[in-house]
DRENTORKOL-3810 file (N, C-alpha, C; in nm, 4 decimals):
REM DRENTORKOL-3810
@n.u->-1.8280; n.v->8.7079; n.w->-0.7167; ca.u->-1.7228; ca.v->8.6154; ca.w->-0.7537; c.u->-1.6598; c.v->8.6630; c.w->-0.8834
@n.u->-1.5284; n.v->8.6599; n.w->-0.8883; ca.u->-1.4571; ca.v->8.7028; ca.w->-1.0068; c.u->-1.3620; c.v->8.5924; c.w->-1.0495
@n.u->-1.4082; n.v->8.5044; n.w->-1.1373; ca.u->-1.3267; ca.v->8.3930; ca.w->-1.1839; c.u->-1.3434; c.v->8.3801; c.w->-1.3340
@n.u->-1.2324; n.v->8.3563; n.w->-1.4040; ca.u->-1.2344; ca.v->8.3419; ca.w->-1.5493; c.u->-1.1604; c.v->8.2131; c.w->-1.5849
@n.u->-1.2333; n.v->8.1107; n.w->-1.6310; ca.u->-1.1665; ca.v->7.9872; ca.w->-1.6733; c.u->-1.0706; c.v->8.0138; c.w->-1.7897
@n.u->-0.9662; n.v->7.9369; n.w->-1.7969; ca.u->-0.8664; ca.v->7.9533; ca.w->-1.9026; c.u->-0.8942; c.v->7.8595; c.w->-2.0192
@n.u->-0.8492; n.v->7.9004; n.w->-2.1369; ca.u->-0.8544; ca.v->7.8210; ca.w->-2.2605; c.u->-0.9949; c.v->7.7678; c.w->-2.2879
@n.u->-1.0093; n.v->7.6337; n.w->-2.2947; ca.u->-1.1375; ca.v->7.5734; ca.w->-2.3324; c.u->-1.2135; c.v->7.5191; c.w->-2.2119
@n.u->-1.1941; n.v->7.5817; n.w->-2.0957; ca.u->-1.2625; ca.v->7.5351; ca.w->-1.9743; c.u->-1.3851; c.v->7.6210; c.w->-1.9443
@n.u->-1.4827; n.v->7.5596; n.w->-1.8756; ca.u->-1.6040; ca.v->7.6292; ca.w->-1.8333; c.u->-1.6300; c.v->7.6019; c.w->-1.6858
@n.u->-1.6916; n.v->7.6976; n.w->-1.6184; ca.u->-1.7325; ca.v->7.6836; ca.w->-1.4787; c.u->-1.8830; c.v->7.6621; c.w->-1.4782
@n.u->-1.9274; n.v->7.5528; n.w->-1.4160; ca.u->-2.0681; ca.v->7.5131; ca.w->-1.4184; c.u->-2.1219; c.v->7.5037; c.w->-1.2766
@n.u->-2.2412; n.v->7.5603; n.w->-1.2558; ca.u->-2.3134; ca.v->7.5452; ca.w->-1.1297; c.u->-2.4087; c.v->7.4277; c.w->-1.1478
@n.u->-2.3818; n.v->7.3124; n.w->-1.0822; ca.u->-2.4681; ca.v->7.1949; ca.w->-1.0995; c.u->-2.6097; c.v->7.2182; c.w->-1.0474
@n.u->-2.7065; n.v->7.1601; n.w->-1.1154; ca.u->-2.8448; ca.v->7.1608; ca.w->-1.0696; c.u->-2.8535; c.v->7.0627; c.w->-0.9535
@n.u->-2.9160; n.v->7.1007; n.w->-0.8411; ca.u->-2.9235; ca.v->7.0093; ca.w->-0.7260; c.u->-2.9919; c.v->6.8775; c.w->-0.7606
@n.u->-2.9428; n.v->6.7693; n.w->-0.7002; ca.u->-3.0030; ca.v->6.6373; ca.w->-0.7206; c.u->-3.1380; c.v->6.6322; c.w->-0.6509
@n.u->-3.2295; n.v->6.5538; n.w->-0.7054; ca.u->-3.3609; ca.v->6.5350; ca.w->-0.6433; c.u->-3.3441; c.v->6.4656; c.w->-0.5090
@n.u->-3.4172; n.v->6.5124; n.w->-0.4081; ca.u->-3.4063; ca.v->6.4537; ca.w->-0.2745; c.u->-3.5267; c.v->6.3694; c.w->-0.2361
@n.u->-3.6404; n.v->6.3909; n.w->-0.3009; ca.u->-3.7610; ca.v->6.3167; ca.w->-0.2668; c.u->-3.8167; c.v->6.2531; c.w->-0.3947
@n.u->-3.8524; n.v->6.1257; n.w->-0.3863; ca.u->-3.9088; ca.v->6.0566; ca.w->-0.5020; c.u->-4.0571; c.v->6.0890; c.w->-0.5139
@n.u->-4.1178; n.v->6.0434; n.w->-0.6225; ca.u->-4.2611; ca.v->6.0674; ca.w->-0.6455; c.u->-4.3468; c.v->6.0053; c.w->-0.5356
@n.u->-4.2960; n.v->5.8998; n.w->-0.4715; ca.u->-4.3721; ca.v->5.8343; ca.w->-0.3652; c.u->-4.3442; c.v->5.8951; c.w->-0.2285
@n.u->-4.2601; n.v->6.0000; n.w->-0.2245; ca.u->-4.2308; ca.v->6.0673; ca.w->-0.0992; c.u->-4.1147; c.v->6.0087; c.w->-0.0219
@n.u->-4.0435; n.v->5.9138; n.w->-0.0797; ca.u->-3.9277; ca.v->5.8539; ca.w->-0.0125; c.u->-3.8098; c.v->5.9508; c.w->-0.0225
@n.u->-3.7463; n.v->5.9778; n.w->0.0912; ca.u->-3.6306; ca.v->6.0671; ca.w->0.0927; c.u->-3.5056; c.v->5.9840; c.w->0.0644
@n.u->-3.4267; n.v->6.0317; n.w->-0.0307; ca.u->-3.3059; ca.v->5.9599; ca.w->-0.0708; c.u->-3.1863; c.v->6.0183; c.w->0.0059
@n.u->-3.1082; n.v->5.9359; n.w->0.0757; ca.u->-2.9921; ca.v->5.9868; ca.w->0.1488; c.u->-2.8837; c.v->6.0338; c.w->0.0523
@n.u->-2.7970; n.v->6.1256; n.w->0.1011; ca.u->-2.6898; ca.v->6.1806; ca.w->0.0177; c.u->-2.6030; c.v->6.0724; c.w->-0.0451
@n.u->-2.5767; n.v->5.9656; n.w->0.0273; ca.u->-2.4884; ca.v->5.8607; ca.w->-0.0224; c.u->-2.5462; c.v->5.7867; c.w->-0.1430
@n.u->-2.6774; n.v->5.7906; n.w->-0.1610; ca.u->-2.7415; ca.v->5.7176; ca.w->-0.2704; c.u->-2.7774; c.v->5.8071; c.w->-0.3891
@n.u->-2.7577; n.v->5.9373; n.w->-0.3755; ca.u->-2.7943; ca.v->6.0297; ca.w->-0.4830; c.u->-2.6976; c.v->6.0179; c.w->-0.5995
@n.u->-2.7515; n.v->6.0308; n.w->-0.7189; ca.u->-2.6698; ca.v->6.0364; ca.w->-0.8390; c.u->-2.6022; c.v->6.1731; c.w->-0.8448
@n.u->-2.4818; n.v->6.1758; n.w->-0.8969; ca.u->-2.4152; ca.v->6.3029; ca.w->-0.9195; c.u->-2.4946; c.v->6.3784; c.w->-1.0257
@n.u->-2.5232; n.v->6.5069; n.w->-1.0062; ca.u->-2.5999; ca.v->6.5813; ca.w->-1.1054; c.u->-2.5303; c.v->6.5814; c.w->-1.2406
@n.u->-2.6063; n.v->6.5696; n.w->-1.3454; ca.u->-2.5516; ca.v->6.5662; ca.w->-1.4800; c.u->-2.5957; c.v->6.6877; c.w->-1.5597
@n.u->-2.6565; n.v->6.7836; n.w->-1.4926; ca.u->-2.7101; ca.v->6.9010; ca.w->-1.5584; c.u->-2.6659; c.v->7.0234; c.w->-1.4800
@n.u->-2.6419; n.v->7.1345; n.w->-1.5484; ca.u->-2.6027; ca.v->7.2558; ca.w->-1.4787; c.u->-2.6063; c.v->7.3767; c.w->-1.5690
@n.u->-2.5657; n.v->7.4902; n.w->-1.5113; ca.u->-2.5678; ca.v->7.6176; ca.w->-1.5829; c.u->-2.4256; c.v->7.6720; c.w->-1.5922
@n.u->-2.3863; n.v->7.7164; n.w->-1.7123; ca.u->-2.2538; ca.v->7.7739; ca.w->-1.7330; c.u->-2.2498; c.v->7.9111; c.w->-1.6659
@n.u->-2.1555; n.v->7.9285; n.w->-1.5732; ca.u->-2.1389; ca.v->8.0533; ca.w->-1.5005; c.u->-2.0323; c.v->8.1397; c.w->-1.5670
@n.u->-1.9265; n.v->8.0765; n.w->-1.6183; ca.u->-1.8187; ca.v->8.1484; ca.w->-1.6859; c.u->-1.7532; c.v->8.0545; c.w->-1.7866
@n.u->-1.6975; n.v->8.1109; n.w->-1.8928; ca.u->-1.6323; ca.v->8.0310; ca.w->-1.9970; c.u->-1.5027; c.v->8.0983; c.w->-2.0399
@n.u->-1.4037; n.v->8.0154; n.w->-2.0753; ca.u->-1.2775; ca.v->8.0672; ca.w->-2.1267; c.u->-1.2942; c.v->8.1174; c.w->-2.2693
@n.u->-1.1823; n.v->8.1557; n.w->-2.3308; ca.u->-1.1853; ca.v->8.2101; ca.w->-2.4667; c.u->-1.1684; c.v->8.1041; c.w->-2.5744
@n.u->-1.1445; n.v->7.9800; n.w->-2.5354; ca.u->-1.1177; ca.v->7.8747; ca.w->-2.6327; c.u->-0.9684; c.v->7.8674; c.w->-2.6620
@n.u->-0.9327; n.v->7.7832; n.w->-2.7569; ca.u->-0.7930; ca.v->7.7702; ca.w->-2.7982; c.u->-0.7851; c.v->7.7971; c.w->-2.9475
@n.u->-0.6635; n.v->7.7999; n.w->-3.0002; ca.u->-0.6491; ca.v->7.8246; ca.w->-3.1442; c.u->-0.7060; c.v->7.7087; c.w->-3.2257
@n.u->-0.7125; n.v->7.5893; n.w->-3.1650; ca.u->-0.7655; ca.v->7.4718; ca.w->-3.2338; c.u->-0.9134; c.v->7.4467; c.w->-3.2064
@n.u->-0.9660; n.v->7.5043; n.w->-3.0969; ca.u->-1.1059; ca.v->7.4787; ca.w->-3.0598; c.u->-1.1740; c.v->7.6082; c.w->-3.0177
@n.u->-1.2716; n.v->7.6508; n.w->-3.0967; ca.u->-1.3490; ca.v->7.7717; ca.w->-3.0678; c.u->-1.4420; c.v->7.7459; c.w->-2.9494
@n.u->-1.4587; n.v->7.8458; n.w->-2.8619; ca.u->-1.5492; ca.v->7.8323; ca.w->-2.7478; c.u->-1.6930; c.v->7.8504; c.w->-2.7966
@n.u->-1.7712; n.v->7.7436; n.w->-2.7859; ca.u->-1.9109; ca.v->7.7447; ca.w->-2.8281; c.u->-2.0015; c.v->7.7807; c.w->-2.7111
@n.u->-1.9659; n.v->7.7329; n.w->-2.5918; ca.u->-2.0471; ca.v->7.7576; ca.w->-2.4729; c.u->-2.0334; c.v->7.9022; c.w->-2.4270
@n.u->-2.1417; n.v->7.9549; n.w->-2.3692; ca.u->-2.1387; ca.v->8.0915; ca.w->-2.3169; c.u->-2.2113; c.v->8.0960; c.w->-2.1829
@n.u->-2.1882; n.v->8.2017; n.w->-2.1108; ca.u->-2.2511; ca.v->8.2207; ca.w->-1.9803; c.u->-2.4027; c.v->8.2122; c.w->-1.9930
@n.u->-2.4649; n.v->8.1344; n.w->-1.9030; ca.u->-2.6101; ca.v->8.1206; ca.w->-1.9019; c.u->-2.6619; c.v->7.9957; c.w->-1.9711
@n.u->-2.5777; n.v->7.9262; n.w->-2.0491; ca.u->-2.6207; ca.v->7.8028; ca.w->-2.1166; c.u->-2.6524; c.v->7.6943; c.w->-2.0146
@n.u->-2.7635; n.v->7.6219; n.w->-2.0355; ca.u->-2.7965; ca.v->7.5030; ca.w->-1.9563; c.u->-2.7348; c.v->7.3843; c.w->-2.0307
@n.u->-2.6563; n.v->7.3029; n.w->-1.9600; ca.u->-2.5826; ca.v->7.1957; ca.w->-2.0268; c.u->-2.5975; c.v->7.0617; c.w->-1.9555
@n.u->-2.5692; n.v->6.9551; n.w->-2.0300; ca.u->-2.5564; ca.v->6.8197; ca.w->-1.9757; c.u->-2.4090; c.v->6.7824; c.w->-1.9851
@n.u->-2.3586; n.v->6.7133; n.w->-1.8816; ca.u->-2.2184; ca.v->6.6719; ca.w->-1.8835; c.u->-2.2065; c.v->6.5302; c.w->-1.8297
@n.u->-2.0940; n.v->6.4668; n.w->-1.8571; ca.u->-2.0709; ca.v->6.3286; ca.w->-1.8176; c.u->-2.0615; c.v->6.3116; c.w->-1.6669
@n.u->-2.0972; n.v->6.1925; n.w->-1.6214; ca.u->-2.1013; ca.v->6.1616; ca.w->-1.4780; c.u->-1.9673; c.v->6.1861; c.w->-1.4080
@n.u->-1.8576; n.v->6.1540; n.w->-1.4732; ca.u->-1.7258; ca.v->6.1685; ca.w->-1.4109; c.u->-1.6458; c.v->6.2841; c.w->-1.4697
@n.u->-1.7132; n.v->6.3769; n.w->-1.5358; ca.u->-1.6456; ca.v->6.4894; ca.w->-1.6010; c.u->-1.6061; c.v->6.5963; c.w->-1.4999
@n.u->-1.4977; n.v->6.6626; n.w->-1.5266; ca.u->-1.4578; ca.v->6.7814; ca.w->-1.4530; c.u->-1.4067; c.v->6.7598; c.w->-1.3124
@n.u->-1.3826; n.v->6.8724; n.w->-1.2461; ca.u->-1.3307; ca.v->6.8763; ca.w->-1.1106; c.u->-1.4226; c.v->6.9634; c.w->-1.0265
@n.u->-1.4591; n.v->6.9149; n.w->-0.9099; ca.u->-1.5448; ca.v->6.9923; ca.w->-0.8200; c.u->-1.4593; c.v->7.0938; c.w->-0.7460
@n.u->-1.5056; n.v->7.2197; n.w->-0.7439; ca.u->-1.4375; ca.v->7.3267; ca.w->-0.6704; c.u->-1.5402; c.v->7.3981; c.w->-0.5845
@n.u->-1.4942; n.v->7.4564; n.w->-0.4738; ca.u->-1.5841; ca.v->7.5302; ca.w->-0.3862; c.u->-1.5390; c.v->7.6753; c.w->-0.3834
@n.u->-1.6307; n.v->7.7664; n.w->-0.4195; ca.u->-1.6032; ca.v->7.9096; ca.w->-0.4216; c.u->-1.7154; c.v->7.9814; c.w->-0.3490
@n.u->-1.6800; n.v->8.0663; n.w->-0.2550; ca.u->-1.7791; ca.v->8.1433; ca.w->-0.1789; c.u->-1.8863; c.v->8.0541; c.w->-0.1172
@n.u->-1.8484; n.v->7.9349; n.w->-0.0699; ca.u->-1.9416; ca.v->7.8437; ca.w->-0.0049; c.u->-2.0330; c.v->7.7671; c.w->-0.0997
@n.u->-2.0141; n.v->7.7819; n.w->-0.2296; ca.u->-2.0967; ca.v->7.7155; ca.w->-0.3307; c.u->-2.0105; c.v->7.6142; c.w->-0.4064
@n.u->-2.0685; n.v->7.4973; n.w->-0.4391; ca.u->-1.9942; ca.v->7.3954; ca.w->-0.5136; c.u->-2.0171; c.v->7.4121; c.w->-0.6632
@n.u->-1.9084; n.v->7.4137; n.w->-0.7394; ca.u->-1.9107; ca.v->7.4273; ca.w->-0.8847; c.u->-1.8327; c.v->7.3128; c.w->-0.9470
@n.u->-1.8495; n.v->7.2970; n.w->-1.0769; ca.u->-1.7698; ca.v->7.2028; ca.w->-1.1556; c.u->-1.6916; c.v->7.2840; c.w->-1.2579
@n.u->-1.5632; n.v->7.2524; n.w->-1.2744; ca.u->-1.4852; ca.v->7.3140; ca.w->-1.3805; c.u->-1.4392; c.v->7.2014; c.w->-1.4719
@n.u->-1.4621; n.v->7.2189; n.w->-1.6009; ca.u->-1.4307; ca.v->7.1121; ca.w->-1.6970; c.u->-1.4005; c.v->7.1708; c.w->-1.8335
@n.u->-1.3448; n.v->7.0875; n.w->-1.9182; ca.u->-1.3187; ca.v->7.1277; ca.w->-2.0562; c.u->-1.4497; c.v->7.1280; c.w->-2.1338
@n.u->-1.4561; n.v->7.2137; n.w->-2.2340; ca.u->-1.5753; ca.v->7.2205; ca.w->-2.3189; c.u->-1.6061; c.v->7.0832; c.w->-2.3801
@n.u->-1.5041; n.v->7.0059; n.w->-2.4108; ca.u->-1.5258; ca.v->6.8742; ca.w->-2.4727; c.u->-1.5902; c.v->6.7738; c.w->-2.3775
@n.u->-1.5905; n.v->6.8019; n.w->-2.2462; ca.u->-1.6575; ca.v->6.7146; ca.w->-2.1492; c.u->-1.8079; c.v->6.7410; c.w->-2.1426
@n.u->-1.8528; n.v->6.8526; n.w->-2.2004; ca.u->-1.9945; ca.v->6.8861; ca.w->-2.2034; c.u->-2.0592; c.v->6.8084; c.w->-2.3185
@n.u->-2.1692; n.v->6.7391; n.w->-2.2882; ca.u->-2.2340; ca.v->6.6543; ca.w->-2.3865; c.u->-2.3331; c.v->6.7295; c.w->-2.4755
@n.u->-2.4063; n.v->6.8262; n.w->-2.4175; ca.u->-2.5104; ca.v->6.8950; ca.w->-2.4942; c.u->-2.5507; c.v->7.0247; c.w->-2.4272
@n.u->-2.6066; n.v->7.1155; n.w->-2.5078; ca.u->-2.6695; ca.v->7.2374; ca.w->-2.4584; c.u->-2.8193; c.v->7.2125; c.w->-2.4592
@n.u->-2.8875; n.v->7.2453; n.w->-2.3484; ca.u->-3.0329; ca.v->7.2239; ca.w->-2.3382; c.u->-3.1049; c.v->7.3503; c.w->-2.3844
@n.u->-3.2002; n.v->7.3330; n.w->-2.4742; ca.u->-3.2838; ca.v->7.4440; ca.w->-2.5202; c.u->-3.2117; c.v->7.5300; c.w->-2.6110
END
């Protein structure tokens, strides 16, 4: 895949939602929470007003309604502004 987000945007591969609870109950797709964690796959260069802090490989947390879902090469990704990312993990 060859994609480069523009300005202050990042491309994130969401971590899959849990499908089975600790008690073994399988949760249907309609009841699953949207993943709030993922890995940065690509990042833009930032803008003149906002330096790009995120880099490829960062594990991040993002808001429930942040970004736009895109499908590339059969895989679902999220593309969002750096300001929609809440935190870097680790």
